[in-house]
C-alpha positions as CSV (number, residue, x, y, z in Angstrom):
1,M,12.1,15.0,-17.0
2,N,12.6,12.2,-14.4
3,D,10.5,9.6,-16.3
4,E,12.8,9.9,-19.4
5,I,15.6,7.7,-17.7
6,A,13.5,5.1,-15.8
7,F,10.3,3.5,-16.8
8,G,8.0,0.7,-16.0
9,P,8.2,-2.0,-14.7
10,V,6.7,-3.5,-18.1
11,P,6.0,-7.2,-19.1
12,S,8.9,-8.8,-21.0
13,R,8.7,-12.2,-22.6
14,R,12.6,-12.3,-22.1
15,L,12.9,-10.7,-18.7
16,G,9.5,-11.2,-16.8
17,R,8.8,-7.8,-15.2
18,S,11.4,-5.4,-16.4
19,M,12.1,-1.8,-15.4
20,G,13.6,0.1,-18.2
21,I,16.6,2.4,-18.1
22,N,17.0,5.0,-20.8
23,N,20.6,6.1,-20.5
24,I,20.8,7.5,-24.2
25,P,18.9,10.6,-25.4
26,P,16.8,9.9,-28.5
27,K,18.0,8.8,-31.1
28,I,21.8,8.6,-30.8
29,C,23.1,5.2,-32.1
30,T,26.0,3.5,-34.0
31,Y,23.4,2.1,-36.3
32,S,20.5,3.3,-38.5
33,C,18.7,0.0,-38.8
34,I,16.0,-0.1,-41.6
35,Y,13.6,-1.8,-39.1
36,C,14.1,0.5,-36.1
37,Q,10.8,1.1,-34.3
38,L,12.0,4.2,-32.7
39,G,12.2,6.0,-36.1
40,R,15.4,7.1,-37.9
41,T,18.7,7.7,-36.2
42,L,19.0,11.4,-35.5
43,K,22.7,11.3,-34.7
44,M,25.3,8.5,-35.8
45,Q,28.4,8.2,-33.7
46,V,30.8,5.6,-32.3
47,E,32.6,7.7,-29.7
48,R,31.4,7.0,-26.2
49,E,30.5,9.9,-24.0
50,K,28.8,10.9,-20.9
51,F,25.1,11.7,-21.5
52,Y,23.7,12.0,-18.0
53,D,25.2,12.3,-14.6
54,T,25.9,8.8,-13.2
55,D,24.4,9.8,-9.8
56,R,21.2,11.1,-11.5
57,V,20.8,7.8,-13.4
58,I,21.1,5.7,-10.2
59,E,19.0,8.0,-8.2
60,E,16.1,8.1,-10.7
61,V,16.2,4.3,-10.9
62,K,16.1,4.0,-7.3
63,R,13.2,6.4,-7.0
64,K,11.2,4.4,-9.5
65,V,12.0,1.1,-7.9
66,K,10.8,2.4,-4.6
67,E,7.6,3.6,-6.2
68,A,7.1,0.2,-7.8
69,E,7.7,-1.6,-4.5
70,N,5.3,0.7,-2.7
71,A,2.7,-0.1,-5.4
72,G,3.3,-3.9,-4.9
73,E,4.9,-4.3,-8.2
74,H,7.6,-6.9,-8.7
75,I,10.7,-6.3,-10.7
76,D,12.8,-9.2,-12.2
77,Y,15.4,-7.1,-14.0
78,L,16.6,-3.6,-14.3
79,T,17.2,-3.3,-18.1
80,F,19.3,-0.8,-20.0
81,V,17.1,-0.4,-23.2
82,P,17.3,3.1,-24.3
83,D,16.4,5.1,-27.2
84,G,19.8,4.5,-28.7
85,E,22.7,2.3,-28.2
86,P,23.4,1.8,-24.4
87,T,27.1,1.1,-24.8
88,L,27.7,4.6,-26.1
89,D,27.3,5.8,-22.5
90,I,30.8,6.0,-21.0
91,N,29.5,5.6,-17.5
92,L,27.5,2.4,-18.2
93,G,29.8,0.3,-16.2
94,K,29.6,2.7,-13.2
95,E,25.9,2.8,-13.4
96,I,25.6,-1.0,-13.5
97,E,27.8,-1.2,-10.3
98,G,25.8,1.5,-8.6
99,L,22.5,-0.4,-9.3
100,K,23.8,-3.6,-8.1
101,Q,23.2,-2.5,-4.4
102,L,19.5,-2.6,-5.1
103,G,19.7,-6.5,-5.2
104,I,17.8,-6.7,-8.6
105,K,19.4,-8.4,-11.7
106,I,20.8,-6.1,-14.4
107,A,20.1,-6.7,-18.1
108,V,21.5,-4.9,-21.2
109,I,20.1,-5.2,-24.6
110,T,22.8,-3.9,-27.1
111,N,23.3,-4.0,-30.9
112,A,26.8,-5.3,-30.0
113,S,28.4,-2.8,-32.3
114,L,30.9,-1.5,-29.8
115,I,31.7,-5.0,-28.4
116,W,35.0,-5.2,-30.2
117,R,36.2,-2.6,-27.6
118,E,37.8,-4.1,-24.5
119,D,36.4,-1.4,-22.2
120,V,32.7,-2.0,-23.4
121,R,33.3,-5.9,-22.9
122,N,34.5,-5.2,-19.3
123,E,31.5,-3.1,-18.5
124,L,29.0,-5.7,-19.9
125,Y,30.7,-8.5,-18.0
126,K,29.3,-6.8,-14.8
127,A,25.6,-7.4,-16.0
128,D,23.6,-10.5,-15.2
129,W,21.9,-10.9,-18.6
130,V,23.1,-9.5,-21.9
131,S,21.4,-9.6,-25.4
132,L,23.5,-9.1,-28.6
133,K,22.1,-8.3,-32.0
134,V,23.1,-10.7,-34.8
135,D,21.1,-9.6,-37.8
136,A,23.6,-10.7,-40.4
137,A,27.0,-12.7,-40.8
138,S,28.0,-11.1,-44.1
139,K,29.1,-7.6,-44.6
140,D,26.8,-6.6,-47.5
141,I,23.7,-7.8,-45.7
142,W,24.8,-6.2,-42.6
143,R,25.2,-2.9,-44.2
144,R,21.8,-3.2,-45.8
145,V,19.9,-4.1,-42.7
146,D,21.7,-2.3,-40.0
147,R,23.2,0.5,-41.7
148,P,26.3,0.9,-39.5
149,H,28.5,4.0,-38.9
150,G,31.3,4.0,-41.4
151,K,34.1,3.4,-38.8
152,L,32.5,0.1,-37.8
153,S,33.9,-3.3,-38.9
154,L,31.7,-6.4,-38.9
155,D,34.7,-8.7,-38.5
156,E,35.7,-6.8,-35.5
157,I,32.3,-6.9,-34.0
158,L,31.7,-10.6,-34.7
159,E,35.2,-11.4,-33.1
160,G,34.3,-9.1,-30.1
161,M,31.1,-11.2,-29.6
162,Q,33.2,-14.4,-29.5
163,I,35.5,-13.0,-27.0
164,F,32.6,-11.7,-25.0
165,S,30.8,-15.1,-25.0
166,R,33.8,-16.9,-23.8
167,N,34.3,-14.8,-20.8
168,F,30.8,-13.7,-19.8
169,E,29.6,-15.3,-16.7
170,G,26.0,-14.1,-16.9
171,E,23.1,-15.2,-19.1
172,L,23.8,-14.6,-22.9
173,A,21.1,-14.1,-25.3
174,T,21.1,-13.1,-29.1
175,E,18.4,-11.4,-31.2
176,T,18.1,-11.6,-35.0
177,M,15.5,-9.3,-36.8
178,L,14.3,-11.0,-40.1
179,I,13.2,-8.6,-42.9
180,D,11.6,-9.8,-46.1
181,G,14.0,-9.8,-48.9
182,V,17.0,-8.4,-47.0
183,N,18.3,-11.0,-44.5
184,D,15.9,-13.8,-44.7
185,G,17.6,-15.9,-47.5
186,Y,18.3,-19.4,-46.4
187,E,22.0,-19.0,-47.0
188,E,22.3,-16.0,-44.7
189,I,20.1,-17.8,-42.1
190,E,22.4,-20.8,-42.1
191,N,25.4,-18.4,-41.7
192,I,23.9,-16.5,-38.9
193,A,22.8,-19.8,-37.1
194,S,26.2,-21.2,-37.5
195,F,27.8,-18.1,-35.9
196,V,25.3,-18.0,-33.1
197,H,25.8,-21.6,-32.4
198,G,29.5,-20.8,-31.7
199,L,28.3,-18.1,-29.2
200,S,26.5,-20.8,-27.1
201,P,23.8,-18.5,-26.1
202,R,21.4,-19.4,-23.2
203,K,18.7,-18.5,-25.6
204,S,18.3,-17.1,-29.1
205,Y,15.5,-15.0,-30.4
206,I,14.2,-14.6,-34.0
207,S,12.1,-11.5,-34.3
208,I,10.3,-9.2,-36.7
209,P,9.3,-5.6,-36.5
210,T,5.9,-5.3,-34.5
211,R,5.6,-1.4,-34.5
212,P,6.0,1.0,-37.6
213,P,9.6,0.6,-38.7
214,A,11.9,3.5,-39.9
215,E,11.8,2.6,-43.4
216,N,9.1,1.0,-45.8
217,I,10.1,-2.6,-45.3
218,K,8.1,-5.8,-44.4
219,P,8.7,-8.5,-41.9
220,A,9.9,-11.9,-43.1
221,S,7.1,-14.2,-43.9
222,E,5.8,-17.0,-41.8
223,E,7.4,-19.6,-43.8
224,K,10.8,-18.0,-43.6
225,I,10.4,-17.4,-39.8
226,N,9.6,-21.2,-39.4
227,A,12.5,-22.1,-41.7
228,A,15.0,-19.8,-39.6
229,F,13.5,-21.5,-36.4
230,Q,14.2,-25.0,-37.7
231,I,17.6,-24.1,-39.0
232,F,18.5,-22.7,-35.5
233,K,17.0,-25.6,-33.8
234,G,18.9,-28.1,-36.1
235,K,22.2,-26.5,-34.9
236,K,21.1,-27.3,-31.2
237,I,20.3,-23.7,-30.4
238,N,17.7,-22.9,-27.8
239,V,15.7,-20.8,-30.0
240,E,12.3,-18.8,-29.6
241,Y,10.7,-16.3,-31.8
242,L,9.3,-13.0,-30.8
243,I,6.4,-11.8,-33.2
244,G,4.7,-9.3,-31.0
245,Y,2.5,-11.2,-28.6
246,E,3.3,-10.4,-25.0
247,G,2.3,-12.4,-22.0
248,N,3.0,-15.7,-20.5
249,A,3.1,-18.0,-23.8
250,F,3.2,-21.2,-21.6
251,A,0.3,-20.4,-19.2
252,F,-2.3,-23.2,-19.7
253,T,-5.4,-21.3,-18.9
254,G,-7.8,-24.1,-19.6
255,N,-8.9,-22.3,-22.9
256,V,-7.5,-24.5,-25.5
257,E,-7.5,-21.8,-28.2
258,E,-5.7,-19.2,-26.0
259,D,-3.2,-21.8,-25.0
260,L,-2.5,-23.0,-28.5
261,L,-2.0,-19.4,-29.7
262,G,0.2,-18.6,-26.9
263,I,2.4,-21.5,-27.5
264,M,2.6,-20.8,-31.3
265,S,3.5,-17.1,-30.8
266,V,6.9,-18.4,-29.5
267,H,7.3,-21.9,-31.2
268,P,5.9,-23.3,-34.4
269,M,4.4,-26.6,-33.6
270,R,4.6,-29.7,-35.8
271,E,1.4,-31.3,-36.8
272,N,1.9,-34.4,-34.3
273,A,2.7,-32.1,-31.5
274,V,-0.6,-30.2,-32.1
275,K,-2.4,-33.5,-32.1
276,E,-0.9,-34.5,-28.8
277,F,-1.7,-31.3,-27.2
278,L,-5.4,-31.4,-28.3
279,E,-5.5,-34.9,-27.0
280,K,-4.3,-33.9,-23.6
281,A,-6.7,-31.0,-23.6
282,K,-9.5,-33.4,-24.7
283,A,-10.2,-31.2,-27.9
284,G,-10.6,-32.1,-31.4
285,W,-8.9,-30.9,-34.7
286,D,-11.8,-28.8,-35.2
287,V,-10.1,-26.2,-32.9
288,V,-7.1,-25.8,-35.4
289,E,-9.6,-25.6,-38.4
290,K,-11.5,-22.9,-36.8
291,L,-8.4,-20.8,-35.9
292,L,-7.1,-21.4,-39.5
293,K,-10.4,-20.2,-40.9
294,E,-10.4,-17.1,-38.6
295,N,-6.8,-16.4,-40.0
296,K,-5.2,-16.7,-36.5
297,L,-3.1,-19.5,-37.5
298,I,-1.0,-20.3,-40.6
299,E,0.0,-23.8,-41.9
300,T,3.5,-24.0,-43.4
301,E,5.8,-26.7,-44.4
302,Y,9.4,-27.3,-44.0
303,Q,11.6,-30.4,-45.1
304,G,8.4,-32.4,-45.5
305,N,6.8,-31.6,-42.2
306,K,3.7,-29.6,-41.5
307,F,4.0,-26.8,-38.9
308,Y,1.4,-24.6,-37.3
309,M,2.3,-20.9,-36.1
310,R,0.4,-17.8,-35.2
311,K,-0.5,-15.6,-38.0
312,L,1.6,-12.4,-38.3
313,S,-0.2,-8.9,-38.0
314,S,-1.5,-7.8,-41.5
315,K,-0.7,-4.3,-41.0
316,Y,2.4,-4.3,-43.3
């Protein structure tokens, strides 16, 4: 049973080498998101409680860290990323404090549904890096995409995020999951981007489901993902997208195809930027034509400019 609490380290685009902490039994959550890649929520609740002994969580993480160090594995973050909502754990703050002695940064990936609570904010302030989910800025779309517990209020959640962002001294990130026909309309993306801009996150991620989701849904199209990226960027948000390609997207390996695909899995590239990249790599436009023909890249347009981005998985 030891491995159910601590796992990894695993590669993370957001956090480098991350050791996961599973402080919530599957699948207890405040939401039942239509895109959840852990399956449907088995138990919805908003009341915080103790799930594991604090000492057990700390000791099992310590054991895993020691095993990783003995194996020569580097760890950048200890990350609370459980099979449910991490802030439901009433001992989260104590666990963060107990793990600080290891000298490794602490991250928490939360859906932010309980951030309206002062006690939750105070515990999250102890972390070094926190990611907040912002899938919608309007109530009807929030209910459709995140399917929240009936006692939750979007207005309270959004206000809680604003309070948290003003007082958090660590690195703040946001993540927005775009679903075809649900929250990928231009008006809603504008609303989400405007709200995220007000939080001033260090980085904002636009993502899509990359593993089988809880419901029969499709990820937003490449065109909508690119449009969202440009809208966020237009509001001076430091934005990247996560579309399922792990690894160091910025590692210039000397293989121009791999390098292009790596960059385009995080950022769409304007036509002139691609040409400039190819010129530096002493390569021609035939590289792009080849990748388009192989269905690895897609050409899309936004506000009169051509963009190139990595083709999404065709499994949906």
